[in-house]
C-alpha positions as CSV (number, residue, x, y, z in Angstrom):
1,M,3.6,-71.6,78.4
2,A,6.4,-73.6,76.8
3,F,5.9,-72.0,73.5
4,R,5.9,-68.5,75.0
5,F,9.2,-69.4,76.7
6,V,10.7,-70.3,73.4
7,I,9.5,-67.0,71.9
8,V,10.9,-64.9,74.7
9,A,14.2,-66.8,74.8
10,A,14.6,-66.2,71.1
11,L,13.9,-62.5,71.5
12,A,16.4,-62.3,74.3
13,A,18.9,-63.7,71.8
14,F,17.8,-61.0,69.3
15,A,18.5,-58.3,71.9
16,A,21.9,-59.7,72.8
17,A,22.9,-60.1,69.2
18,A,21.4,-57.1,67.6
19,C,21.1,-54.2,70.1
20,S,24.0,-51.7,69.9
21,P,24.4,-48.0,70.4
22,A,22.7,-46.1,67.6
23,P,21.1,-42.7,66.8
24,P,17.9,-42.1,68.8
25,D,15.6,-42.0,65.9
26,D,16.5,-44.8,63.5
27,G,19.2,-47.3,62.4
28,A,20.4,-50.8,62.3
29,A,19.2,-52.9,65.2
30,F,17.5,-55.9,63.5
31,S,20.1,-56.0,60.7
32,G,22.9,-54.3,58.9
33,G,22.8,-50.7,57.7
34,T,20.6,-47.8,58.8
35,D,17.4,-47.0,57.0
36,A,18.8,-43.5,56.4
37,E,21.8,-45.0,54.6
38,R,19.7,-47.4,52.6
39,S,16.6,-45.4,51.8
40,D,17.2,-45.8,48.0
41,V,16.7,-49.6,48.1
42,E,14.3,-50.5,45.3
43,P,11.2,-52.6,46.2
44,R,11.4,-56.0,44.4
45,D,8.7,-57.6,42.4
46,A,8.8,-61.0,44.0
47,T,6.3,-62.7,41.6
48,E,5.2,-61.9,38.1
49,G,1.4,-61.9,37.7
50,S,-0.7,-60.5,35.0
51,G,-1.5,-56.8,35.1
52,D,-5.0,-57.5,36.3
53,A,-3.8,-59.7,39.2
54,P,-4.1,-58.1,42.7
55,L,-1.0,-56.2,43.9
56,V,0.1,-57.2,47.4
57,L,2.7,-54.7,48.8
58,F,4.8,-55.8,51.7
59,L,6.4,-53.0,53.8
60,G,8.8,-54.3,56.4
61,T,12.2,-54.8,58.0
62,S,15.0,-57.3,57.2
63,L,12.5,-60.1,58.0
64,T,10.6,-59.0,54.9
65,E,13.7,-58.1,52.8
66,G,15.0,-61.6,53.4
67,L,18.4,-60.6,54.7
68,G,21.0,-63.4,54.5
69,L,19.0,-65.6,52.1
70,E,20.8,-66.8,49.0
71,N,17.8,-65.8,46.8
72,P,15.6,-63.3,48.7
73,G,13.6,-62.6,45.6
74,S,12.2,-66.1,45.6
75,E,12.9,-67.3,49.2
76,A,11.7,-64.4,51.4
77,W,8.3,-64.8,53.0
78,P,6.5,-62.4,50.6
79,A,7.6,-64.5,47.6
80,R,6.6,-67.6,49.5
81,V,3.1,-66.1,50.1
82,G,2.9,-65.7,46.3
83,A,3.8,-69.3,45.8
84,L,1.2,-70.5,48.3
85,A,-1.4,-68.3,46.6
86,R,-0.6,-70.0,43.2
87,E,-1.0,-73.4,44.9
88,D,-4.4,-72.3,46.0
89,G,-5.3,-71.0,42.5
90,V,-4.9,-67.3,43.3
91,E,-2.7,-65.2,41.0
92,L,-1.0,-62.3,42.7
93,R,1.6,-59.6,42.0
94,V,3.8,-59.5,45.0
95,R,6.0,-56.5,45.7
96,N,8.6,-56.7,48.5
97,A,9.5,-53.3,50.0
98,G,11.5,-54.7,53.0
99,L,14.4,-52.7,54.3
100,S,16.9,-53.9,56.8
101,G,17.4,-51.9,60.0
102,E,14.2,-49.9,59.7
103,T,12.0,-48.8,62.6
104,S,8.4,-47.9,62.4
105,A,9.4,-44.2,62.1
106,G,11.6,-45.0,59.2
107,A,8.8,-47.0,57.5
108,R,6.5,-44.0,58.0
109,R,9.0,-41.7,56.3
110,R,9.6,-44.1,53.4
111,L,6.0,-44.7,52.7
112,D,5.3,-42.0,50.1
113,W,8.2,-43.4,48.0
114,V,7.0,-47.0,48.3
115,L,3.3,-46.2,47.4
116,D,4.0,-45.4,43.7
117,A,1.4,-47.9,42.7
118,P,-1.8,-48.3,44.8
119,P,-1.9,-51.9,46.2
120,H,-5.0,-54.1,46.5
121,V,-3.6,-55.5,49.8
122,F,-1.0,-53.7,52.0
123,V,0.9,-55.9,54.4
124,L,2.8,-54.1,57.2
125,E,5.6,-55.7,59.1
126,T,7.4,-53.3,61.4
127,G,8.2,-52.7,65.0
128,A,10.8,-55.4,65.6
129,N,13.6,-52.7,65.6
130,D,11.5,-50.5,67.9
131,G,11.3,-53.3,70.4
132,L,14.9,-54.1,70.2
133,R,15.8,-50.5,71.0
134,G,13.1,-50.1,73.6
135,L,11.6,-47.2,71.7
136,S,8.4,-45.6,72.7
137,V,5.4,-47.9,72.4
138,E,3.1,-44.9,72.0
139,E,5.2,-43.5,69.2
140,M,5.3,-46.9,67.5
141,E,1.5,-47.1,67.6
142,A,1.2,-43.5,66.2
143,N,3.5,-44.6,63.3
144,L,1.4,-47.6,62.5
145,D,-1.7,-45.5,62.5
146,A,-0.1,-42.9,60.3
147,I,1.1,-45.6,57.8
148,F,-2.3,-47.2,57.5
149,G,-3.9,-43.7,57.3
150,K,-1.6,-42.8,54.4
151,V,-2.3,-46.1,52.6
152,R,-6.1,-45.4,52.9
153,E,-5.6,-42.0,51.3
154,V,-3.6,-43.3,48.4
155,A,-5.7,-46.5,47.9
156,P,-9.1,-46.1,49.7
157,G,-10.1,-49.6,48.7
158,A,-7.0,-51.4,49.8
159,R,-7.3,-54.1,52.4
160,L,-4.8,-54.0,55.3
161,V,-2.8,-56.7,57.0
162,L,-0.6,-56.2,60.1
163,A,2.0,-58.6,61.3
164,G,2.3,-58.8,65.1
165,M,5.7,-58.8,66.8
166,E,7.1,-59.3,70.3
167,A,9.6,-57.2,72.2
168,P,12.7,-58.6,74.0
169,P,11.7,-59.9,77.5
170,N,14.8,-58.2,79.1
171,L,12.9,-54.9,78.8
172,G,10.4,-56.1,81.4
173,A,6.6,-56.7,81.4
174,A,6.0,-53.0,81.8
175,Y,7.3,-52.6,78.2
176,T,6.6,-56.0,76.5
177,E,3.0,-56.2,77.4
178,P,2.0,-52.8,76.1
179,F,4.1,-53.5,73.0
180,R,2.3,-56.7,72.3
181,E,-1.1,-55.1,72.8
182,V,-0.4,-52.4,70.1
183,F,-0.8,-54.8,67.2
184,P,-4.3,-56.2,67.8
185,R,-5.5,-52.7,68.8
186,V,-4.2,-51.1,65.6
187,A,-5.6,-53.9,63.5
188,D,-9.0,-53.5,65.1
189,R,-9.0,-49.8,64.6
190,W,-8.2,-50.0,60.9
191,D,-10.2,-53.2,60.2
192,A,-7.0,-54.9,59.3
193,E,-6.3,-58.6,59.2
194,L,-3.9,-59.6,62.0
195,I,-1.0,-62.1,61.8
196,P,-0.7,-62.6,65.6
197,F,3.0,-63.3,65.6
198,L,4.9,-63.5,62.3
199,L,7.7,-65.6,63.8
200,E,5.4,-68.2,65.4
201,G,7.0,-71.6,65.1
202,V,10.3,-70.0,63.8
203,A,11.6,-67.9,66.8
204,G,13.9,-70.1,68.9
205,E,14.1,-72.9,66.4
206,P,17.8,-73.3,65.5
207,E,17.1,-75.2,62.2
208,L,14.9,-72.4,61.0
209,N,17.3,-69.5,61.8
210,Q,20.6,-68.4,60.4
211,A,23.8,-68.4,62.5
212,D,23.0,-65.0,63.9
213,R,19.9,-66.5,65.6
214,I,18.0,-63.4,64.3
215,H,17.2,-63.9,60.7
216,P,15.2,-67.0,59.4
217,T,16.5,-69.4,56.9
218,A,14.6,-70.2,53.7
219,P,12.6,-72.9,55.5
220,G,11.9,-70.4,58.3
221,H,10.5,-68.0,55.7
222,E,8.3,-70.8,54.4
223,R,6.9,-71.2,57.9
224,M,6.4,-67.4,58.1
225,A,4.5,-67.5,54.8
226,A,2.3,-70.3,56.0
227,S,1.4,-68.2,59.1
228,A,0.7,-65.1,57.1
229,W,-1.1,-66.5,54.1
230,P,-4.5,-67.1,55.8
231,A,-4.7,-63.5,56.9
232,I,-3.7,-62.2,53.5
233,R,-6.2,-64.5,51.8
234,R,-8.9,-63.2,54.1
235,A,-7.9,-59.7,53.1
236,L,-8.0,-60.6,49.4
237,E,-11.5,-62.1,49.8
238,G,-12.7,-59.1,51.7
239,G,-11.5,-56.6,49.2
């Protein structure tokens, strides 16, 4: 119960710091700049592996992009996953397609452009901005399904990983509980590996978050990578 309190307290801070009036479909809630304004942001190759190494593609928000980090290309959690893989003797090509301010609807619209190379493993981190805005849980779930469906069309053999997220508690249990339940349900439907909560051990920890109390520091991203790597490794081994 204590840990859950820390999570919801941190998400309350997210809501207070990040929620502001915005267009009804998309825009900047979790971080600066709307996805419509920044749809031309190039995905980054976070690690350089051989051409035969499995490609792991991360599609996400500012949490994945590494907003506020001094060196996002090496410090954001996708790059740190690549470093953990190397420590375990696994060579990967890691591609970071994080985009600040993006909702699940924005991620769905951007997917065709991101999937220019079929990945071996596709890691989806989205929904944080949906929750901060109180957007429809049903529409978010439909967007997650559509994203995974498109990935399976382009790369039928790709293994899928879904990062779970929490909604701000000020929206009430009638919203936060259904929001939380979407992620395991979608993961089960698509046989995806689930990261139960990407910010576990990071949310609400001042030393692991930047001054905005929203975006993790480099050590926070290391913690996120440690939470994510077991699920991604299972996906690699199952592919």
